[in-house]
RODO-2510 file (C-alpha; in nm, 4 decimals, decimal comma):
residues 484
     n   res          X          Y          Z
     1     m    -1,8547    -1,5126    -0,2792
     2     n    -2,2094    -1,6070    -0,1859
     3     f    -2,0872    -1,9265    -0,0219
     4     l    -1,8339    -1,7383     0,1920
     5     m    -2,0871    -1,4711     0,2854
     6     a    -2,3206    -1,7458     0,4067
     7     l    -2,0386    -1,9208     0,5860
     8     i    -1,9211    -1,6226     0,7882
     9     i    -2,2663    -1,5489     0,9320
    10     n    -2,3305    -1,9084     1,0352
    11     g    -2,3809    -1,9110     1,4160
    12     p    -2,1991    -2,2337     1,5079
    13     i    -1,9075    -2,1445     1,2787
    14     k    -1,8791    -1,7982     1,4379
    15     s    -1,8660    -1,9564     1,7834
    16     f    -1,6118    -2,2162     1,6757
    17     c    -1,3822    -1,9571     1,5123
    18     y    -1,4079    -1,7243     1,8083
    19     r    -1,3042    -2,0029     2,0468
    20     r    -1,0159    -2,1059     1,8188
    21     l    -0,8878    -1,7474     1,8078
    22     q    -0,9098    -1,7212     2,1879
    23     y    -0,7273    -2,0525     2,2147
    24     l    -0,4456    -1,9240     1,9867
    25     s    -0,4122    -1,6034     2,1938
    26     n    -0,3950    -1,7900     2,5235
    27     k    -0,1580    -2,0510     2,3827
    28     f     0,0780    -1,7706     2,2805
    29     q     0,0635    -1,6152     2,6281
    30     m     0,1442    -1,9540     2,7802
    31     h     0,4348    -1,9885     2,5387
    32     v     0,5721    -1,6450     2,6415
    33     l     0,5502    -1,7313     3,0119
    34     l     0,7303    -2,0612     2,9624
    35     n     0,9873    -1,9782     2,6966
    36     e     1,0599    -1,6062     2,6808
    37     m     1,3964    -1,6333     2,8624
    38     k     1,4942    -1,9376     2,6535
    39     e     1,4234    -1,7462     2,3345
    40     l     1,6301    -1,4522     2,4537
    41     a     1,9213    -1,6803     2,5438
    42     a     1,8986    -1,8556     2,2059
    43     q     1,9043    -1,5192     2,0257
    44     k     2,2161    -1,4114     2,2108
    45     k     2,3981    -1,7230     2,0899
    46     v     2,3465    -1,6339     1,7229
    47     p     2,6728    -1,4813     1,5986
    48     h     2,6734    -1,1437     1,4207
    49     r     2,2965    -1,1142     1,3671
    50     d     2,0715    -0,8881     1,5719
    51     f     1,7582    -0,6834     1,4981
    52     y     1,9562    -0,4106     1,3230
    53     n     2,1208    -0,6385     1,0653
    54     i     1,8383    -0,8717     0,9742
    55     r     1,6581    -0,7785     0,6579
    56     k     1,3338    -0,5886     0,6798
    57     v     1,0997    -0,4986     0,3953
    58     d     0,8599    -0,2072     0,3948
    59     t     0,5752    -0,4049     0,2377
    60     h     0,3383    -0,1074     0,1972
    61     i     0,4754     0,2341     0,0999
    62     h     0,3716     0,4788    -0,1672
    63     a     0,6459     0,6233    -0,3861
    64     s     0,4923     0,9726    -0,3916
    65     s     0,5270     0,9965    -0,0152
    66     c     0,8308     0,7741     0,0519
    67     m     1,0428     1,0673     0,1709
    68     n     0,9903     1,2460     0,5023
    69     q     0,8785     1,6061     0,5188
    70     k     1,2244     1,7438     0,5989
    71     h     1,3716     1,5586     0,3030
    72     l     1,1103     1,7076     0,0639
    73     l     1,1650     2,0551     0,2129
    74     r     1,5408     2,0408     0,1609
    75     f     1,4951     1,9154    -0,1953
    76     i     1,2521     2,1959    -0,2860
    77     k     1,4876     2,4565    -0,1376
    78     r     1,7790     2,3076    -0,3305
    79     a     1,5765     2,3125    -0,6520
    80     m     1,4832     2,6777    -0,5928
    81     k     1,8501     2,7698    -0,5646
    82     k     1,9811     2,5621    -0,8578
    83     h     1,6944     2,5490    -1,1105
    84     l     1,5088     2,8778    -1,0676
    85     d     1,5043     2,9512    -1,4413
    86     e     1,4031     2,6033    -1,5530
    87     i     1,0595     2,5776    -1,7193
    88     v     0,8586     2,3439    -1,4967
    89     h     0,4915     2,4111    -1,5720
    90     v     0,2531     2,5204    -1,8419
    91     e    -0,0452     2,7309    -1,7295
    92     k    -0,3118     2,8112    -1,9941
    93     g    -0,0577     2,7690    -2,2755
    94     k     0,2035     2,9867    -2,1009
    95     e     0,5292     2,8307    -1,9805
    96     q     0,6361     2,9084    -1,6226
    97     t     0,9794     2,8788    -1,4622
    98     l     1,0230     2,7553    -1,1073
    99     k     1,0913     3,1160    -1,0031
   100     e     0,7633     3,2336    -1,1550
   101     v     0,5653     2,9511    -0,9916
   102     f     0,6902     3,0517    -0,6470
   103     e     0,6454     3,4230    -0,7199
   104     t     0,2726     3,3594    -0,7832
   105     m     0,2634     3,2142    -0,4297
   106     n     0,4603     3,5035    -0,2814
   107     l     0,7204     3,2634    -0,1428
   108     t     1,0996     3,2456    -0,1392
   109     a     1,3325     2,9669    -0,0340
   110     y     1,3869     3,1492     0,2966
   111     d     1,0122     3,1499     0,3714
   112     l     0,9770     2,7730     0,3354
   113     s     0,9629     2,5585     0,6470
   114     v     0,8125     2,2261     0,7495
   115     d     0,5141     2,4195     0,8825
   116     t     0,4481     2,6081     0,5600
   117     l     0,4934     2,2849     0,3638
   118     d     0,2010     2,1468     0,5666
   119     v     0,2171     1,7853     0,4429
   120     h     0,1991     1,6106     0,7792
   121     a    -0,1239     1,4448     0,8876
   122     d    -0,2675     1,5808     1,2105
   123     r    -0,5748     1,5401     1,4303
   124     n    -0,7873     1,7037     1,1627
   125     t    -0,7329     1,4136     0,9186
   126     f    -0,8949     1,1542     1,1488
   127     h    -1,1808     0,9943     0,9503
   128     r    -1,1294     1,2653     0,6842
   129     f    -0,9709     1,0937     0,3883
   130     d    -1,0358     1,4048     0,1773
   131     k    -0,8188     1,6181     0,4075
   132     f    -0,5527     1,3481     0,4082
   133     n    -0,5379     1,3444     0,0263
   134     a    -0,4984     1,7237     0,0303
   135     k    -0,1786     1,6743     0,2388
   136     y    -0,0084     1,5406    -0,0734
   137     n    -0,0050     1,9006    -0,2033
   138     p     0,2955     2,0890    -0,0601
   139     i     0,1857     2,4318     0,0764
   140     g    -0,1661     2,3267    -0,0296
   141     e    -0,0773     2,3821    -0,3969
   142     s    -0,1513     2,0984    -0,6441
   143     i     0,0947     2,2570    -0,8885
   144     l     0,3843     2,1722    -0,6519
   145     r     0,2633     1,8150    -0,6276
   146     e     0,2683     1,7968    -1,0061
   147     i     0,6202     1,9447    -1,0295
   148     f     0,7938     1,7539    -0,7507
   149     i     0,6144     1,4200    -0,6977
   150     k     0,4752     1,3223    -1,0379
   151     t     0,6402     1,1064    -1,3045
   152     d     0,4650     1,2724    -1,5997
   153     n     0,5043     1,6491    -1,6083
   154     r     0,6812     1,9336    -1,7896
   155     v     1,0248     1,8227    -1,6599
   156     s     0,9539     1,4526    -1,7385
   157     g     0,9482     1,3628    -1,3672
   158     k     1,3127     1,4662    -1,3184
   159     y     1,2680     1,6081    -0,9671
   160     f     1,0620     1,3114    -0,8454
   161     a     1,3245     1,0717    -0,9830
   162     h     1,5991     1,2576    -0,7928
   163     i     1,4043     1,2369    -0,4641
   164     i     1,3368     0,8645    -0,5183
   165     k     1,7072     0,8026    -0,5856
   166     e     1,8001     0,9833    -0,2654
   167     v     1,5570     0,7586    -0,0755
   168     m     1,7118     0,4586    -0,2478
   169     a     2,0600     0,5759    -0,1457
   170     d     1,9454     0,5940     0,2191
   171     l     1,8116     0,2378     0,1952
   172     e     2,1356     0,1149     0,0394
   173     e     2,3334     0,2886     0,3141
   174     s     2,1296     0,1094     0,5813
   175     k     2,1946    -0,2112     0,3798
   176     y     1,9327    -0,4242     0,5577
   177     q     1,6225    -0,2162     0,4833
   178     n     1,4206    -0,2716     0,1678
   179     a     1,1025    -0,1207     0,0275
   180     e     0,8308    -0,2005    -0,2232
   181     l     0,7353     0,1365    -0,3625
   182     r     0,3952     0,1898    -0,5285
   183     l     0,3610     0,3859    -0,8537
   184     s     0,0252     0,4735    -1,0095
   185     i    -0,1343     0,3631    -1,3356
   186     y    -0,4745     0,5302    -1,3717
   187     g    -0,6185     0,3587    -1,6810
   188     r    -0,7133     0,6851    -1,8529
   189     s    -0,5020     0,6284    -2,1641
   190     r    -0,3130     0,3465    -2,3352
   191     d     0,0301     0,5131    -2,3213
   192     e     0,0542     0,5419    -1,9386
   193     w     0,2689     0,2292    -1,9059
   194     d     0,5209     0,3396    -2,1709
   195     k     0,5492     0,6826    -2,0092
   196     l     0,6074     0,5307    -1,6631
   197     a     0,8652     0,2850    -1,7954
   198     r     1,0413     0,5619    -1,9901
   199     w     1,0601     0,7711    -1,6697
   200     a     1,2092     0,4809    -1,4721
   201     v     1,4616     0,3785    -1,7355
   202     s     1,5709     0,7255    -1,8526
   203     h     1,6309     0,8436    -1,4943
   204     r     1,7815     0,5071    -1,3900
   205     v     1,5504     0,4772    -1,0932
   206     h     1,6828     0,1430    -0,9814
   207     s     1,8136    -0,0126    -0,6612
   208     n     1,8694    -0,3630    -0,5325
   209     n     1,6886    -0,2549    -0,2153
   210     v     1,3704    -0,1550    -0,3997
   211     r     1,0973    -0,3370    -0,5923
   212     w     0,7913    -0,1757    -0,7488
   213     l     0,4177    -0,2360    -0,7169
   214     v     0,1695    -0,0710    -0,9456
   215     q    -0,1367     0,0788    -0,7765
   216     v    -0,4607     0,1378    -0,9635
   217     p    -0,6807     0,4060    -0,7986
   218     r    -1,0517     0,3197    -0,8076
   219     l    -1,1531     0,6466    -0,9746
   220     f    -1,3569     0,5345    -1,2746
   221     d    -1,6496     0,7551    -1,1679
   222     i    -1,4343     1,0696    -1,1915
   223     y    -1,2934     0,9758    -1,5340
   224     r    -1,6421     0,8861    -1,6605
   225     t    -1,7897     1,2125    -1,5395
   226     k    -1,5147     1,4046    -1,7212
   227     k    -1,5856     1,1971    -2,0408
   228     q    -1,2300     1,0594    -2,0340
   229     l    -1,3621     0,7002    -2,0535
   230     a    -1,6650     0,5559    -2,2314
   231     n    -1,6996     0,2475    -2,0104
   232     f    -1,5157     0,0351    -1,7557
   233     q    -1,3863    -0,2000    -2,0265
   234     e    -1,1853     0,0867    -2,1703
   235     m    -1,0175     0,1410    -1,8327
   236     l    -0,9296    -0,2281    -1,8091
   237     e    -0,7876    -0,2297    -2,1605
   238     n    -0,5742     0,0786    -2,0862
   239     i    -0,4330    -0,1012    -1,7808
   240     f    -0,3750    -0,4507    -1,9210
   241     l    -0,3388    -0,4436    -2,3025
   242     p     0,0043    -0,2732    -2,2919
   243     l     0,1239    -0,5529    -2,0612
   244     y     0,0049    -0,8201    -2,3047
   245     e     0,1826    -0,6416    -2,5872
   246     a     0,5046    -0,6081    -2,3879
   247     t     0,4875    -0,9772    -2,2956
   248     i     0,4230    -1,0996    -2,6525
   249     h     0,6573    -0,8523    -2,8259
   250     p     0,9165    -0,7369    -2,5683
   251     a     1,1432    -0,6030    -2,8443
   252     q     0,8725    -0,3537    -2,9432
   253     h     0,8454    -0,2247    -2,5865
   254     p     1,2063    -0,2548    -2,4538
   255     e     1,1694     0,0008    -2,1747
   256     l     0,8387    -0,1432    -2,0511
   257     h     0,9755    -0,4974    -2,0658
   258     l     1,2794    -0,3951    -1,8588
   259     f     1,0650    -0,2031    -1,6080
   260     l     0,8290    -0,4998    -1,5625
   261     e     1,1302    -0,7084    -1,4457
   262     h     1,1295    -0,4913    -1,1325
   263     v     0,7493    -0,4976    -1,0744
   264     d     0,6112    -0,7446    -0,8182
   265     g     0,2376    -0,6976    -0,8604
   266     f    -0,0675    -0,4748    -0,8391
   267     d    -0,2442    -0,2797    -0,5676
   268     s    -0,5977    -0,1365    -0,5652
   269     v    -0,6236     0,1940    -0,3768
   270     d    -0,8838     0,4521    -0,2715
   271     d    -1,0983     0,5453     0,0242
   272     e    -1,2809     0,2220     0,1212
   273     s    -1,5362     0,4078     0,3294
   274     k    -1,7000     0,5624     0,0193
   275     p    -2,0611     0,4366    -0,0102
   276     e    -2,1173     0,1686    -0,2754
   277     h    -2,4400     0,1993    -0,4716
   278     h    -2,4170    -0,1380    -0,6437
   279     i    -2,3843    -0,4994    -0,5260
   280     f    -2,1591    -0,7162    -0,7424
   281     n    -2,3602    -1,0231    -0,8431
   282     l    -2,4636    -1,2282    -1,1466
   283     d    -2,6836    -0,9448    -1,2701
   284     s    -2,4040    -0,6862    -1,2679
   285     p    -2,3264    -0,5391    -1,6110
   286     l    -2,0117    -0,6539    -1,7881
   287     p    -1,7319    -0,3924    -1,8040
   288     g    -1,8237    -0,2997    -2,1612
   289     n    -2,1781    -0,2220    -2,0455
   290     w    -2,0762    -0,0266    -1,7352
   291     v    -2,1382     0,3202    -1,8745
   292     e    -2,3014     0,4859    -1,5741
   293     e    -2,1184     0,7523    -1,3749
   294     d    -2,1380     0,5610    -1,0452
   295     n    -1,8172     0,3876    -0,9394
   296     p    -1,8211     0,0054    -0,9601
   297     p    -1,8072    -0,1573    -0,6152
   298     y    -1,4827    -0,2694    -0,4532
   299     s    -1,5415    -0,6404    -0,5331
   300     y    -1,6048    -0,5540    -0,9031
   301     y    -1,2667    -0,3824    -0,9312
   302     l    -1,0885    -0,6677    -0,7530
   303     y    -1,2512    -0,9412    -0,9576
   304     y    -1,1649    -0,7886    -1,2961
   305     m    -0,8110    -0,7039    -1,1881
   306     y    -0,7646    -1,0603    -1,0672
   307     a    -0,9223    -1,2150    -1,3795
   308     n    -0,7008    -1,0122    -1,6147
   309     m    -0,3899    -1,0767    -1,4048
   310     t    -0,4546    -1,4510    -1,4089
   311     v    -0,4611    -1,4674    -1,7894
   312     l    -0,1601    -1,2356    -1,8112
   313     n     0,0356    -1,4520    -1,5631
   314     h    -0,0356    -1,7681    -1,7664
   315     l     0,0995    -1,5920    -2,0757
   316     r     0,4078    -1,4566    -1,8947
   317     r     0,4832    -1,7953    -1,7373
   318     k     0,4679    -1,9579    -2,0793
   319     r     0,7056    -1,6948    -2,2156
   320     g     0,9501    -1,7517    -1,9297
   321     f     0,8868    -1,4182    -1,7547
   322     h     0,8098    -1,3663    -1,3866
   323     t     0,4467    -1,3241    -1,2808
   324     f     0,2512    -1,0711    -1,0724
   325     v     0,0476    -1,0920    -0,7526
   326     l    -0,2506    -0,8893    -0,6308
   327     r    -0,1896    -0,7048    -0,3025
   328     p    -0,4729    -0,4543    -0,2557
   329     h    -0,5642    -0,2126     0,0205
   330     c    -0,8335    -0,4044     0,2021
   331     g    -1,0193    -0,3841     0,5328
   332     e    -0,8973    -0,0368     0,6291
   333     a    -1,2518     0,0993     0,6442
   334     g    -1,5886     0,0375     0,4801
   335     p    -1,7894    -0,2865     0,4830
   336     v    -1,6368    -0,6125     0,6069
   337     h    -1,7221    -0,7950     0,2823
   338     h    -1,4227    -0,6226     0,1225
   339     l    -1,2170    -0,8714     0,3262
   340     v    -1,4103    -1,1583     0,1679
   341     s    -1,3104    -1,0311    -0,1781
   342     g    -0,9535    -0,9870    -0,0576
   343     f    -0,9455    -1,3382     0,0864
   344     m    -1,0530    -1,4910    -0,2427
   345     v    -0,8139    -1,3175    -0,4824
   346     s    -0,5218    -1,1611    -0,2904
   347     e    -0,1729    -1,2779    -0,2107
   348     n    -0,1424    -1,0154     0,0642
   349     i    -0,3532    -0,7209     0,1776
   350     s    -0,2696    -0,3834     0,3292
   351     h    -0,4257    -0,2726     0,6621
   352     g    -0,6853    -0,5423     0,7454
   353     l    -0,8149    -0,3454     1,0459
   354     l    -1,1712    -0,4760     1,0127
   355     l    -1,0585    -0,8286     1,1002
   356     r    -1,0326    -0,7097     1,4590
   357     k    -1,4113    -0,7029     1,5081
   358     v    -1,4666    -1,0284     1,6957
   359     s    -1,7854    -0,9582     1,8890
   360     g    -2,1433    -0,9883     1,7738
   361     e    -2,4734    -1,1577     1,8327
   362     g    -2,4299    -1,5130     1,9572
   363     v    -2,0521    -1,4771     1,9931
   364     p    -1,8954    -1,4905     2,3408
   365     g    -1,7715    -1,1504     2,4572
   366     e    -1,4318    -1,0850     2,6068
   367     a    -1,5706    -1,1067     2,9585
   368     g    -1,7027    -1,4568     2,8906
   369     g    -2,0702    -1,3681     2,8400
   370     v    -2,2697    -1,3146     2,5243
   371     v    -2,2707    -0,9630     2,3907
   372     g    -2,5700    -0,7811     2,2450
   373     p    -2,6827    -0,7306     1,8860
   374     p    -2,4255    -0,6730     1,6161
   375     s    -2,3038    -0,3236     1,5274
   376     p    -2,3930    -0,1708     1,1887
   377     c    -2,0459    -0,2514     1,0506
   378     c    -2,1118    -0,6272     1,0256
   379     a    -1,8868    -0,7201     1,3189
   380     p    -2,0119    -1,0804     1,3593
   381     q    -1,8433    -1,1945     1,0384
   382     a    -1,4968    -1,0978     1,1552
   383     p    -1,4072    -1,3996     1,3774
   384     v    -1,4656    -1,6327     1,0840
   385     l    -1,2750    -1,4105     0,8435
   386     q    -0,9889    -1,3629     1,0897
   387     y    -0,9606    -1,7387     1,1346
   388     l    -0,9696    -1,7901     0,7550
   389     y    -0,6883    -1,5398     0,7104
   390     y    -0,4931    -1,7239     0,9789
   391     l    -0,5459    -2,0632     0,8142
   392     a    -0,4533    -1,9356     0,4686
   393     q    -0,1639    -1,7283     0,6033
   394     i    -0,2570    -1,4366     0,3812
   395     g    -0,0108    -1,1554     0,4498
   396     i    -0,1369    -0,8390     0,6195
   397     a     0,0869    -0,5323     0,5878
   398     m    -0,0138    -0,3130     0,8821
   399     s     0,0689     0,0554     0,9334
   400     p    -0,0253     0,1558     1,2917
   401     l     0,1019     0,5147     1,2638
   402     s    -0,0980     0,5707     0,9476
   403     n    -0,4089     0,4187     1,0999
   404     n    -0,3610     0,6331     1,4119
   405     s    -0,3957     0,9475     1,2022
   406     l    -0,6783     0,8262     0,9815
   407     f    -0,9010     0,5522     1,1228
   408     l    -0,7975     0,3906     1,4513
   409     s    -0,6049     0,5180     1,7530
   410     y    -0,2745     0,3460     1,8174
   411     h    -0,3674     0,1712     2,1429
   412     r    -0,6678     0,0072     1,9743
   413     n    -0,4693    -0,1261     1,6807
   414     p    -0,5031    -0,5070     1,6556
   415     l    -0,1492    -0,5810     1,5344
   416     p    -0,0217    -0,7370     1,8635
   417     e    -0,3388    -0,9487     1,8811
   418     y    -0,2951    -1,0663     1,5196
   419     l     0,0697    -1,1488     1,5881
   420     s    -0,0103    -1,3504     1,9008
   421     r    -0,2697    -1,5532     1,7101
   422     g    -0,0250    -1,6400     1,4328
   423     l    -0,1621    -1,4296     1,1468
   424     m     0,0998    -1,3314     0,8870
   425     v     0,1451    -0,9648     0,9784
   426     s     0,4258    -0,7207     0,9005
   427     l     0,4989    -0,3563     0,9840
   428     s     0,5007    -0,0976     0,7094
   429     t     0,5062     0,2824     0,6840
   430     d     0,2385     0,3634     0,4220
   431     d     0,3243     0,7354     0,3820
   432     p     0,6422     0,8614     0,5574
   433     l     0,5787     1,2085     0,4150
   434     q     0,2587     1,2353     0,6187
   435     f     0,3308     1,0250     0,9262
   436     h     0,7033     0,9932     1,0036
   437     f     0,9751     1,2291     1,1209
   438     t     1,3062     1,0444     1,0880
   439     k     1,5386     0,9440     0,8055
   440     e     1,4520     0,5762     0,8678
   441     p     1,0700     0,5650     0,8799
   442     l     1,0545     0,1842     0,8914
   443     m     1,2790     0,1752     1,1983
   444     e     1,0594     0,4494     1,3468
   445     e     0,7566     0,2240     1,2955
   446     y     0,9334    -0,0711     1,4650
   447     s     1,0584     0,1491     1,7470
   448     i     0,7164     0,2910     1,8389
   449     a     0,5460    -0,0489     1,8103
   450     t     0,8060    -0,2063     2,0368
   451     q     0,7721     0,0680     2,3006
   452     v     0,3921     0,0855     2,3012
   453     w     0,3193    -0,2880     2,2869
   454     k     0,6311    -0,4031     2,4763
   455     l     0,7358    -0,6383     2,1984
   456     s     1,0334    -0,8638     2,2613
   457     s     1,3314    -0,8740     2,0257
   458     c     1,1956    -1,2103     1,9091
   459     d     0,8594    -1,0471     1,8216
   460     m     1,0388    -0,7765     1,6232
   461     c     1,2429    -1,0319     1,4332
   462     e     0,9292    -1,2328     1,3553
   463     l     0,7646    -0,9219     1,2104
   464     a     1,0770    -0,8602     0,9997
   465     r     1,0790    -1,2224     0,8841
   466     n     0,7116    -1,1976     0,7864
   467     s     0,7855    -0,8840     0,5835
   468     v     1,0505    -1,0701     0,3845
   469     l     0,8206    -1,3702     0,3239
   470     m     0,5370    -1,1421     0,2121
   471     s     0,7514    -0,9361    -0,0202
   472     g     0,8378    -0,9909    -0,3849
   473     f     1,2107    -0,9910    -0,3169
   474     s     1,3712    -1,3179    -0,4210
   475     h     1,4717    -1,5294    -0,1225
   476     k     1,7710    -1,6457    -0,3190
   477     v     1,8818    -1,3085    -0,4531
   478     r     1,8918    -1,3464    -0,8268
   479     p     2,0555    -1,0973    -1,0623
   480     v     1,7911    -0,8631    -1,2000
   481     p     1,9016    -0,6434    -1,4947
   482     s     1,9455    -0,2855    -1,3827
   483     f     1,8382     0,0086    -1,5917
   484     p     2,1064     0,0995    -1,8467
***
């Protein structure tokens, strides 16, 4: 880490990487001028295949928001008509039916609309991650989030499973669209994995068009403040020990063993722009000694997830089971050194917006001169990092519509620049519930990107190809046991 940090602020290396990136951009423009019509003609000669029937993978999408707002609204209305008397919640020891829950809100099925649901991100969520997180609560009520989009609740996640299966049916109907949905493991207790696996298997939440990733929210500080965890080591043990047990004794954890066959890897999620009060270095306390209420820094989380995954993968490989990869949220906001951590330990990352910062002290500006002093967000490191990501071909799952609502306006998004330079980028939706309007959010993402950036059909197909290469779907589709 120290070596890379020193490397990316080295003046000659910054200049070299900046010029190489400019060379790659200009080389691509030359290629387009010379060969665009040839590429179009070659594509027309390919029988049967076109953009609609090549496979595309949504490489970054969260299961709790994989449906659009109209889909969730219809499902809630349907549940209110069919399951009004079903007990769905326990409040202060008292059981509540669905009817009673909505009566406390003074709402009927007729009253509900997309506007009252209020789950779509708007201009007020820009640079306000707290407001964005609140959008996960339908009608602003956390109780509805618990009932309809949680796997562990009074109805054993039945409603959430039904919604997921409807999304899966839409993907199967489209045939050529796939998704890697993210489910959460929080690390608060040892039985979270068994509960999640039981939910998936008992509700048969399975599709050949879907693979799973497990996301771990970086929320240790909250759990520690509430006295739910004694130290960071306990959180790591809650996340990884059940996986070791299921790998060594699969017969003792049949549901978890079966569920893990459909899991590609791990994600690390939270608001990257939160201030970090600690620098991860040789003097940092070991997880067992991290008892303070401050959250460990981003690099601390990533290192210990990577270290535990590495040992687990060696064990699983020896036992003949498939292994996992680390694909964290990285470079969406916050300090640029998150991208250094991601570069060292990740197979792919999500977002990667901070790689776009290619100007700084001593680095030629876009107009050909030398720009002024660096900005506070450590911009000068980015040309070196961007070139490293290009050389290593680390996948970057980008979500321009999500970024447009949260961190970066659409016209400033660096995706077309990354694509022209040869970085391994793909298009993904992130949260269709908050950002998309149609039944096919991934196609909506491709459609808007193509219109705004004037992408050719060849560009679109390259993005789709990248998404398949980045994904955990087998290139030679192998039979994976479905849930019984």
